[in-house]
C-alpha positions as CSV (number, residue, x, y, z in Angstrom):
1,X,-0.9,-7.3,-17.5
2,X,-1.0,-11.2,-17.7
3,X,-2.5,-11.0,-13.9
4,X,-5.1,-8.4,-15.4
5,X,-6.0,-10.6,-18.3
6,X,-6.1,-13.6,-16.0
7,X,-9.0,-11.9,-14.4
8,X,-10.8,-10.8,-16.6
9,X,-10.5,-14.3,-18.3
10,X,-12.5,-15.7,-15.0
11,X,-15.2,-13.2,-15.4
12,X,-15.4,-13.4,-19.3
13,X,-15.9,-17.0,-19.0
14,X,-18.6,-16.3,-15.8
15,X,-20.4,-13.7,-17.9
16,X,-20.9,-16.6,-20.6
17,X,-22.4,-19.2,-18.1
18,X,-24.5,-17.4,-16.8
19,X,-25.7,-15.7,-19.7
20,X,-26.1,-18.8,-21.9
21,X,-27.2,-21.6,-19.1
22,X,-30.1,-21.9,-18.4
23,X,-30.9,-21.2,-14.3
24,X,-33.7,-24.0,-14.3
25,X,-30.8,-26.3,-15.7
26,X,-28.3,-25.9,-13.3
27,X,-31.2,-25.9,-10.1
28,X,-32.1,-29.8,-12.2
29,X,-28.9,-31.5,-10.4
30,X,-29.0,-32.7,-7.1
31,X,-28.1,-30.4,-4.6
32,X,-25.2,-32.9,-2.8
33,X,-24.8,-34.0,-6.0
34,X,-23.9,-29.7,-6.6
35,X,-22.3,-29.5,-3.5
36,X,-19.7,-32.0,-3.5
37,X,-18.9,-31.5,-7.2
38,X,-18.1,-27.8,-6.6
39,X,-15.9,-28.0,-3.6
40,X,-14.0,-31.0,-4.7
41,X,-13.4,-29.0,-8.3
42,X,-12.3,-25.9,-6.4
43,X,-10.2,-27.4,-3.8
44,X,-8.3,-29.3,-6.7
45,X,-8.2,-26.4,-8.6
46,X,-6.3,-24.2,-6.0
47,X,-4.2,-27.4,-5.4
48,X,-3.5,-27.1,-8.5
49,X,-2.5,-23.6,-8.9
50,X,-0.9,-23.1,-5.5
51,X,1.1,-26.3,-6.5
52,X,2.6,-26.0,-9.8
53,X,5.1,-23.2,-11.2
54,X,4.1,-24.2,-14.5
55,X,1.7,-20.9,-15.4
56,X,-0.6,-23.1,-18.2
57,X,-1.1,-25.9,-15.3
58,X,-1.9,-23.0,-12.8
59,X,-4.3,-21.7,-15.8
60,X,-5.7,-24.9,-15.6
61,X,-6.2,-25.3,-12.0
62,X,-7.7,-21.3,-12.2
63,X,-10.3,-22.8,-14.5
64,X,-11.5,-25.5,-12.1
65,X,-12.4,-22.8,-9.7
66,X,-14.2,-20.4,-12.1
67,X,-16.4,-23.3,-13.1
68,X,-17.7,-24.3,-10.5
69,X,-17.8,-20.6,-9.4
70,X,-20.1,-19.7,-12.3
71,X,-22.2,-22.2,-11.8
72,X,-23.2,-20.7,-8.5
73,X,-23.0,-17.4,-9.6
74,X,-25.3,-18.6,-12.3
75,X,-27.9,-19.6,-9.7
76,X,-27.6,-16.6,-7.1
77,X,-27.7,-13.6,-10.3
78,X,-31.0,-15.2,-11.2
79,X,-32.6,-14.4,-8.3
80,X,-32.1,-10.8,-9.0
81,X,-33.3,-7.7,-10.8
82,X,-30.7,-7.6,-13.5
83,X,-30.6,-3.2,-12.4
84,X,-29.6,-5.0,-9.2
85,X,-27.4,-7.4,-10.3
86,X,-25.3,-3.8,-12.5
87,X,-25.5,-1.8,-9.4
88,X,-23.7,-4.4,-7.4
89,X,-20.8,-4.7,-10.4
90,X,-20.5,-0.8,-9.6
91,X,-20.3,-1.2,-5.6
92,X,-18.0,-4.5,-6.4
93,X,-15.8,-2.6,-8.9
94,X,-15.5,0.5,-6.7
95,X,-14.8,-1.6,-3.2
96,X,-12.2,-3.6,-5.5
97,X,-10.2,-0.5,-6.8
98,X,-9.8,1.1,-3.4
99,X,-8.7,-2.0,-1.7
100,X,-6.2,-2.6,-4.5
101,X,-5.2,1.0,-3.9
102,X,-4.8,0.6,-0.1
103,X,-3.4,-2.9,-0.7
104,X,-0.6,-1.2,-2.3
105,X,0.0,1.7,0.2
106,X,-0.2,-0.8,3.3
107,X,0.5,-4.0,2.2
108,X,2.0,-4.5,5.3
109,X,-1.3,-3.7,7.5
110,X,-2.8,-6.9,5.2
111,X,-0.1,-8.9,6.0
112,X,-0.8,-8.2,9.8
113,X,-4.3,-9.3,9.5
114,X,-4.4,-12.2,7.6
115,X,-4.5,-14.9,10.0
116,X,-7.5,-13.2,12.1
117,X,-9.6,-12.3,9.4
118,X,-8.9,-16.2,7.7
119,X,-10.3,-17.3,11.6
120,X,-13.1,-14.9,11.5
121,X,-14.0,-16.1,8.2
122,X,-13.7,-19.7,9.1
123,X,-16.0,-19.1,12.1
124,X,-18.5,-17.2,10.1
125,X,-19.0,-19.7,7.6
126,X,-19.7,-22.9,10.1
127,X,-21.6,-20.6,11.5
128,X,-23.9,-20.0,8.4
129,X,-24.1,-23.2,7.3
130,X,-25.6,-23.8,10.2
131,X,-28.1,-21.7,10.1
132,X,-28.5,-22.8,6.9
133,X,-28.6,-26.0,7.2
134,X,-30.2,-26.5,10.5
135,X,-32.2,-23.6,10.9
136,X,-32.8,-22.1,7.2
137,X,-32.2,-18.6,8.4
138,X,-29.5,-16.5,7.1
139,X,-28.9,-13.1,8.5
140,X,-27.8,-10.1,6.9
141,X,-24.8,-9.2,9.5
142,X,-23.1,-12.5,8.2
143,X,-22.9,-11.0,4.9
144,X,-21.4,-7.5,6.0
145,X,-19.5,-9.8,8.1
146,X,-17.9,-11.7,4.7
147,X,-17.7,-8.8,2.8
148,X,-15.3,-7.2,4.8
149,X,-13.4,-10.1,5.1
150,X,-13.2,-10.4,1.8
151,X,-12.2,-6.7,1.5
152,X,-9.1,-7.6,3.4
153,X,-8.6,-10.4,1.2
154,X,-8.1,-8.4,-1.9
155,X,-5.7,-6.0,0.0
156,X,-3.3,-9.0,1.3
157,X,-3.7,-10.5,-2.1
158,X,-3.0,-7.4,-4.0
159,X,0.3,-6.5,-1.7
160,X,1.6,-10.0,-1.9
161,X,1.4,-10.1,-5.5
162,X,3.2,-6.9,-5.9
163,X,6.3,-8.3,-3.1
164,X,6.3,-11.9,-4.6
165,X,8.7,-12.6,-8.5
166,X,7.0,-10.9,-11.5
167,X,6.6,-14.5,-12.9
168,X,4.0,-15.6,-14.7
169,X,2.8,-18.3,-12.9
170,X,2.8,-15.7,-10.0
171,X,0.7,-13.5,-12.3
172,X,-1.6,-16.4,-12.8
173,X,-1.9,-17.5,-8.8
174,X,-2.3,-13.7,-7.5
175,X,-4.5,-13.3,-10.0
176,X,-6.8,-16.5,-9.1
177,X,-6.5,-15.3,-5.5
178,X,-7.9,-12.0,-6.4
179,X,-10.6,-13.6,-8.6
180,X,-12.1,-15.6,-5.9
181,X,-11.9,-12.7,-3.4
182,X,-14.2,-10.4,-5.9
183,X,-16.5,-12.6,-6.8
184,X,-17.0,-13.7,-3.3
185,X,-17.3,-9.8,-2.3
186,X,-19.9,-9.6,-5.0
187,X,-22.0,-12.2,-3.8
188,X,-22.1,-10.7,-1.2
189,X,-22.5,-7.5,-1.8
190,X,-25.6,-8.3,-4.0
191,X,-27.1,-10.4,-1.3
192,X,-26.8,-6.6,1.2
193,X,-28.1,-5.0,-1.4
194,X,-31.0,-7.4,-2.4
195,X,-32.1,-7.1,0.9
196,X,-32.4,-3.3,1.3
197,X,-34.3,-3.4,-1.9
């Protein structure tokens, strides 16, 4: 219950940020400053919730991740038709549910693929950064690869959440990981569906 409520909290914060913050305001921030702030807050938040054994401190770290993700979502979602965004949310929900079921049924499988999919993700992100920063190009295949990788992460993180001790802090930590998986999956599904239309 705590895990679910914590993930829901992140989604609600992001919804409020997308709904009530003008994307033009977010875009007006210097790109380099925005990028530095995004990575600093995300990595600090991840460090805090991973290292802390206090659920309130972990929840604080989780929010340090949720807020920069919300600013990024604000910019991304503003570029798409609201109907497409709702369709992408539905597809993400169905895929997430399927991965939660598979993560429950086959936790050993997802544990066995975590290293390869992490390597694939790192390589794909590096390739994508080079393509975007130096060639100003992006390819649909990269979105598909990242979406599939985050499906694997959802299965892994859910399977892990069911194996570790059922503490409040572990629930918050697991929620933070699953939240990041779902948001990253949603962004890639939105981009894939946006290209199709």
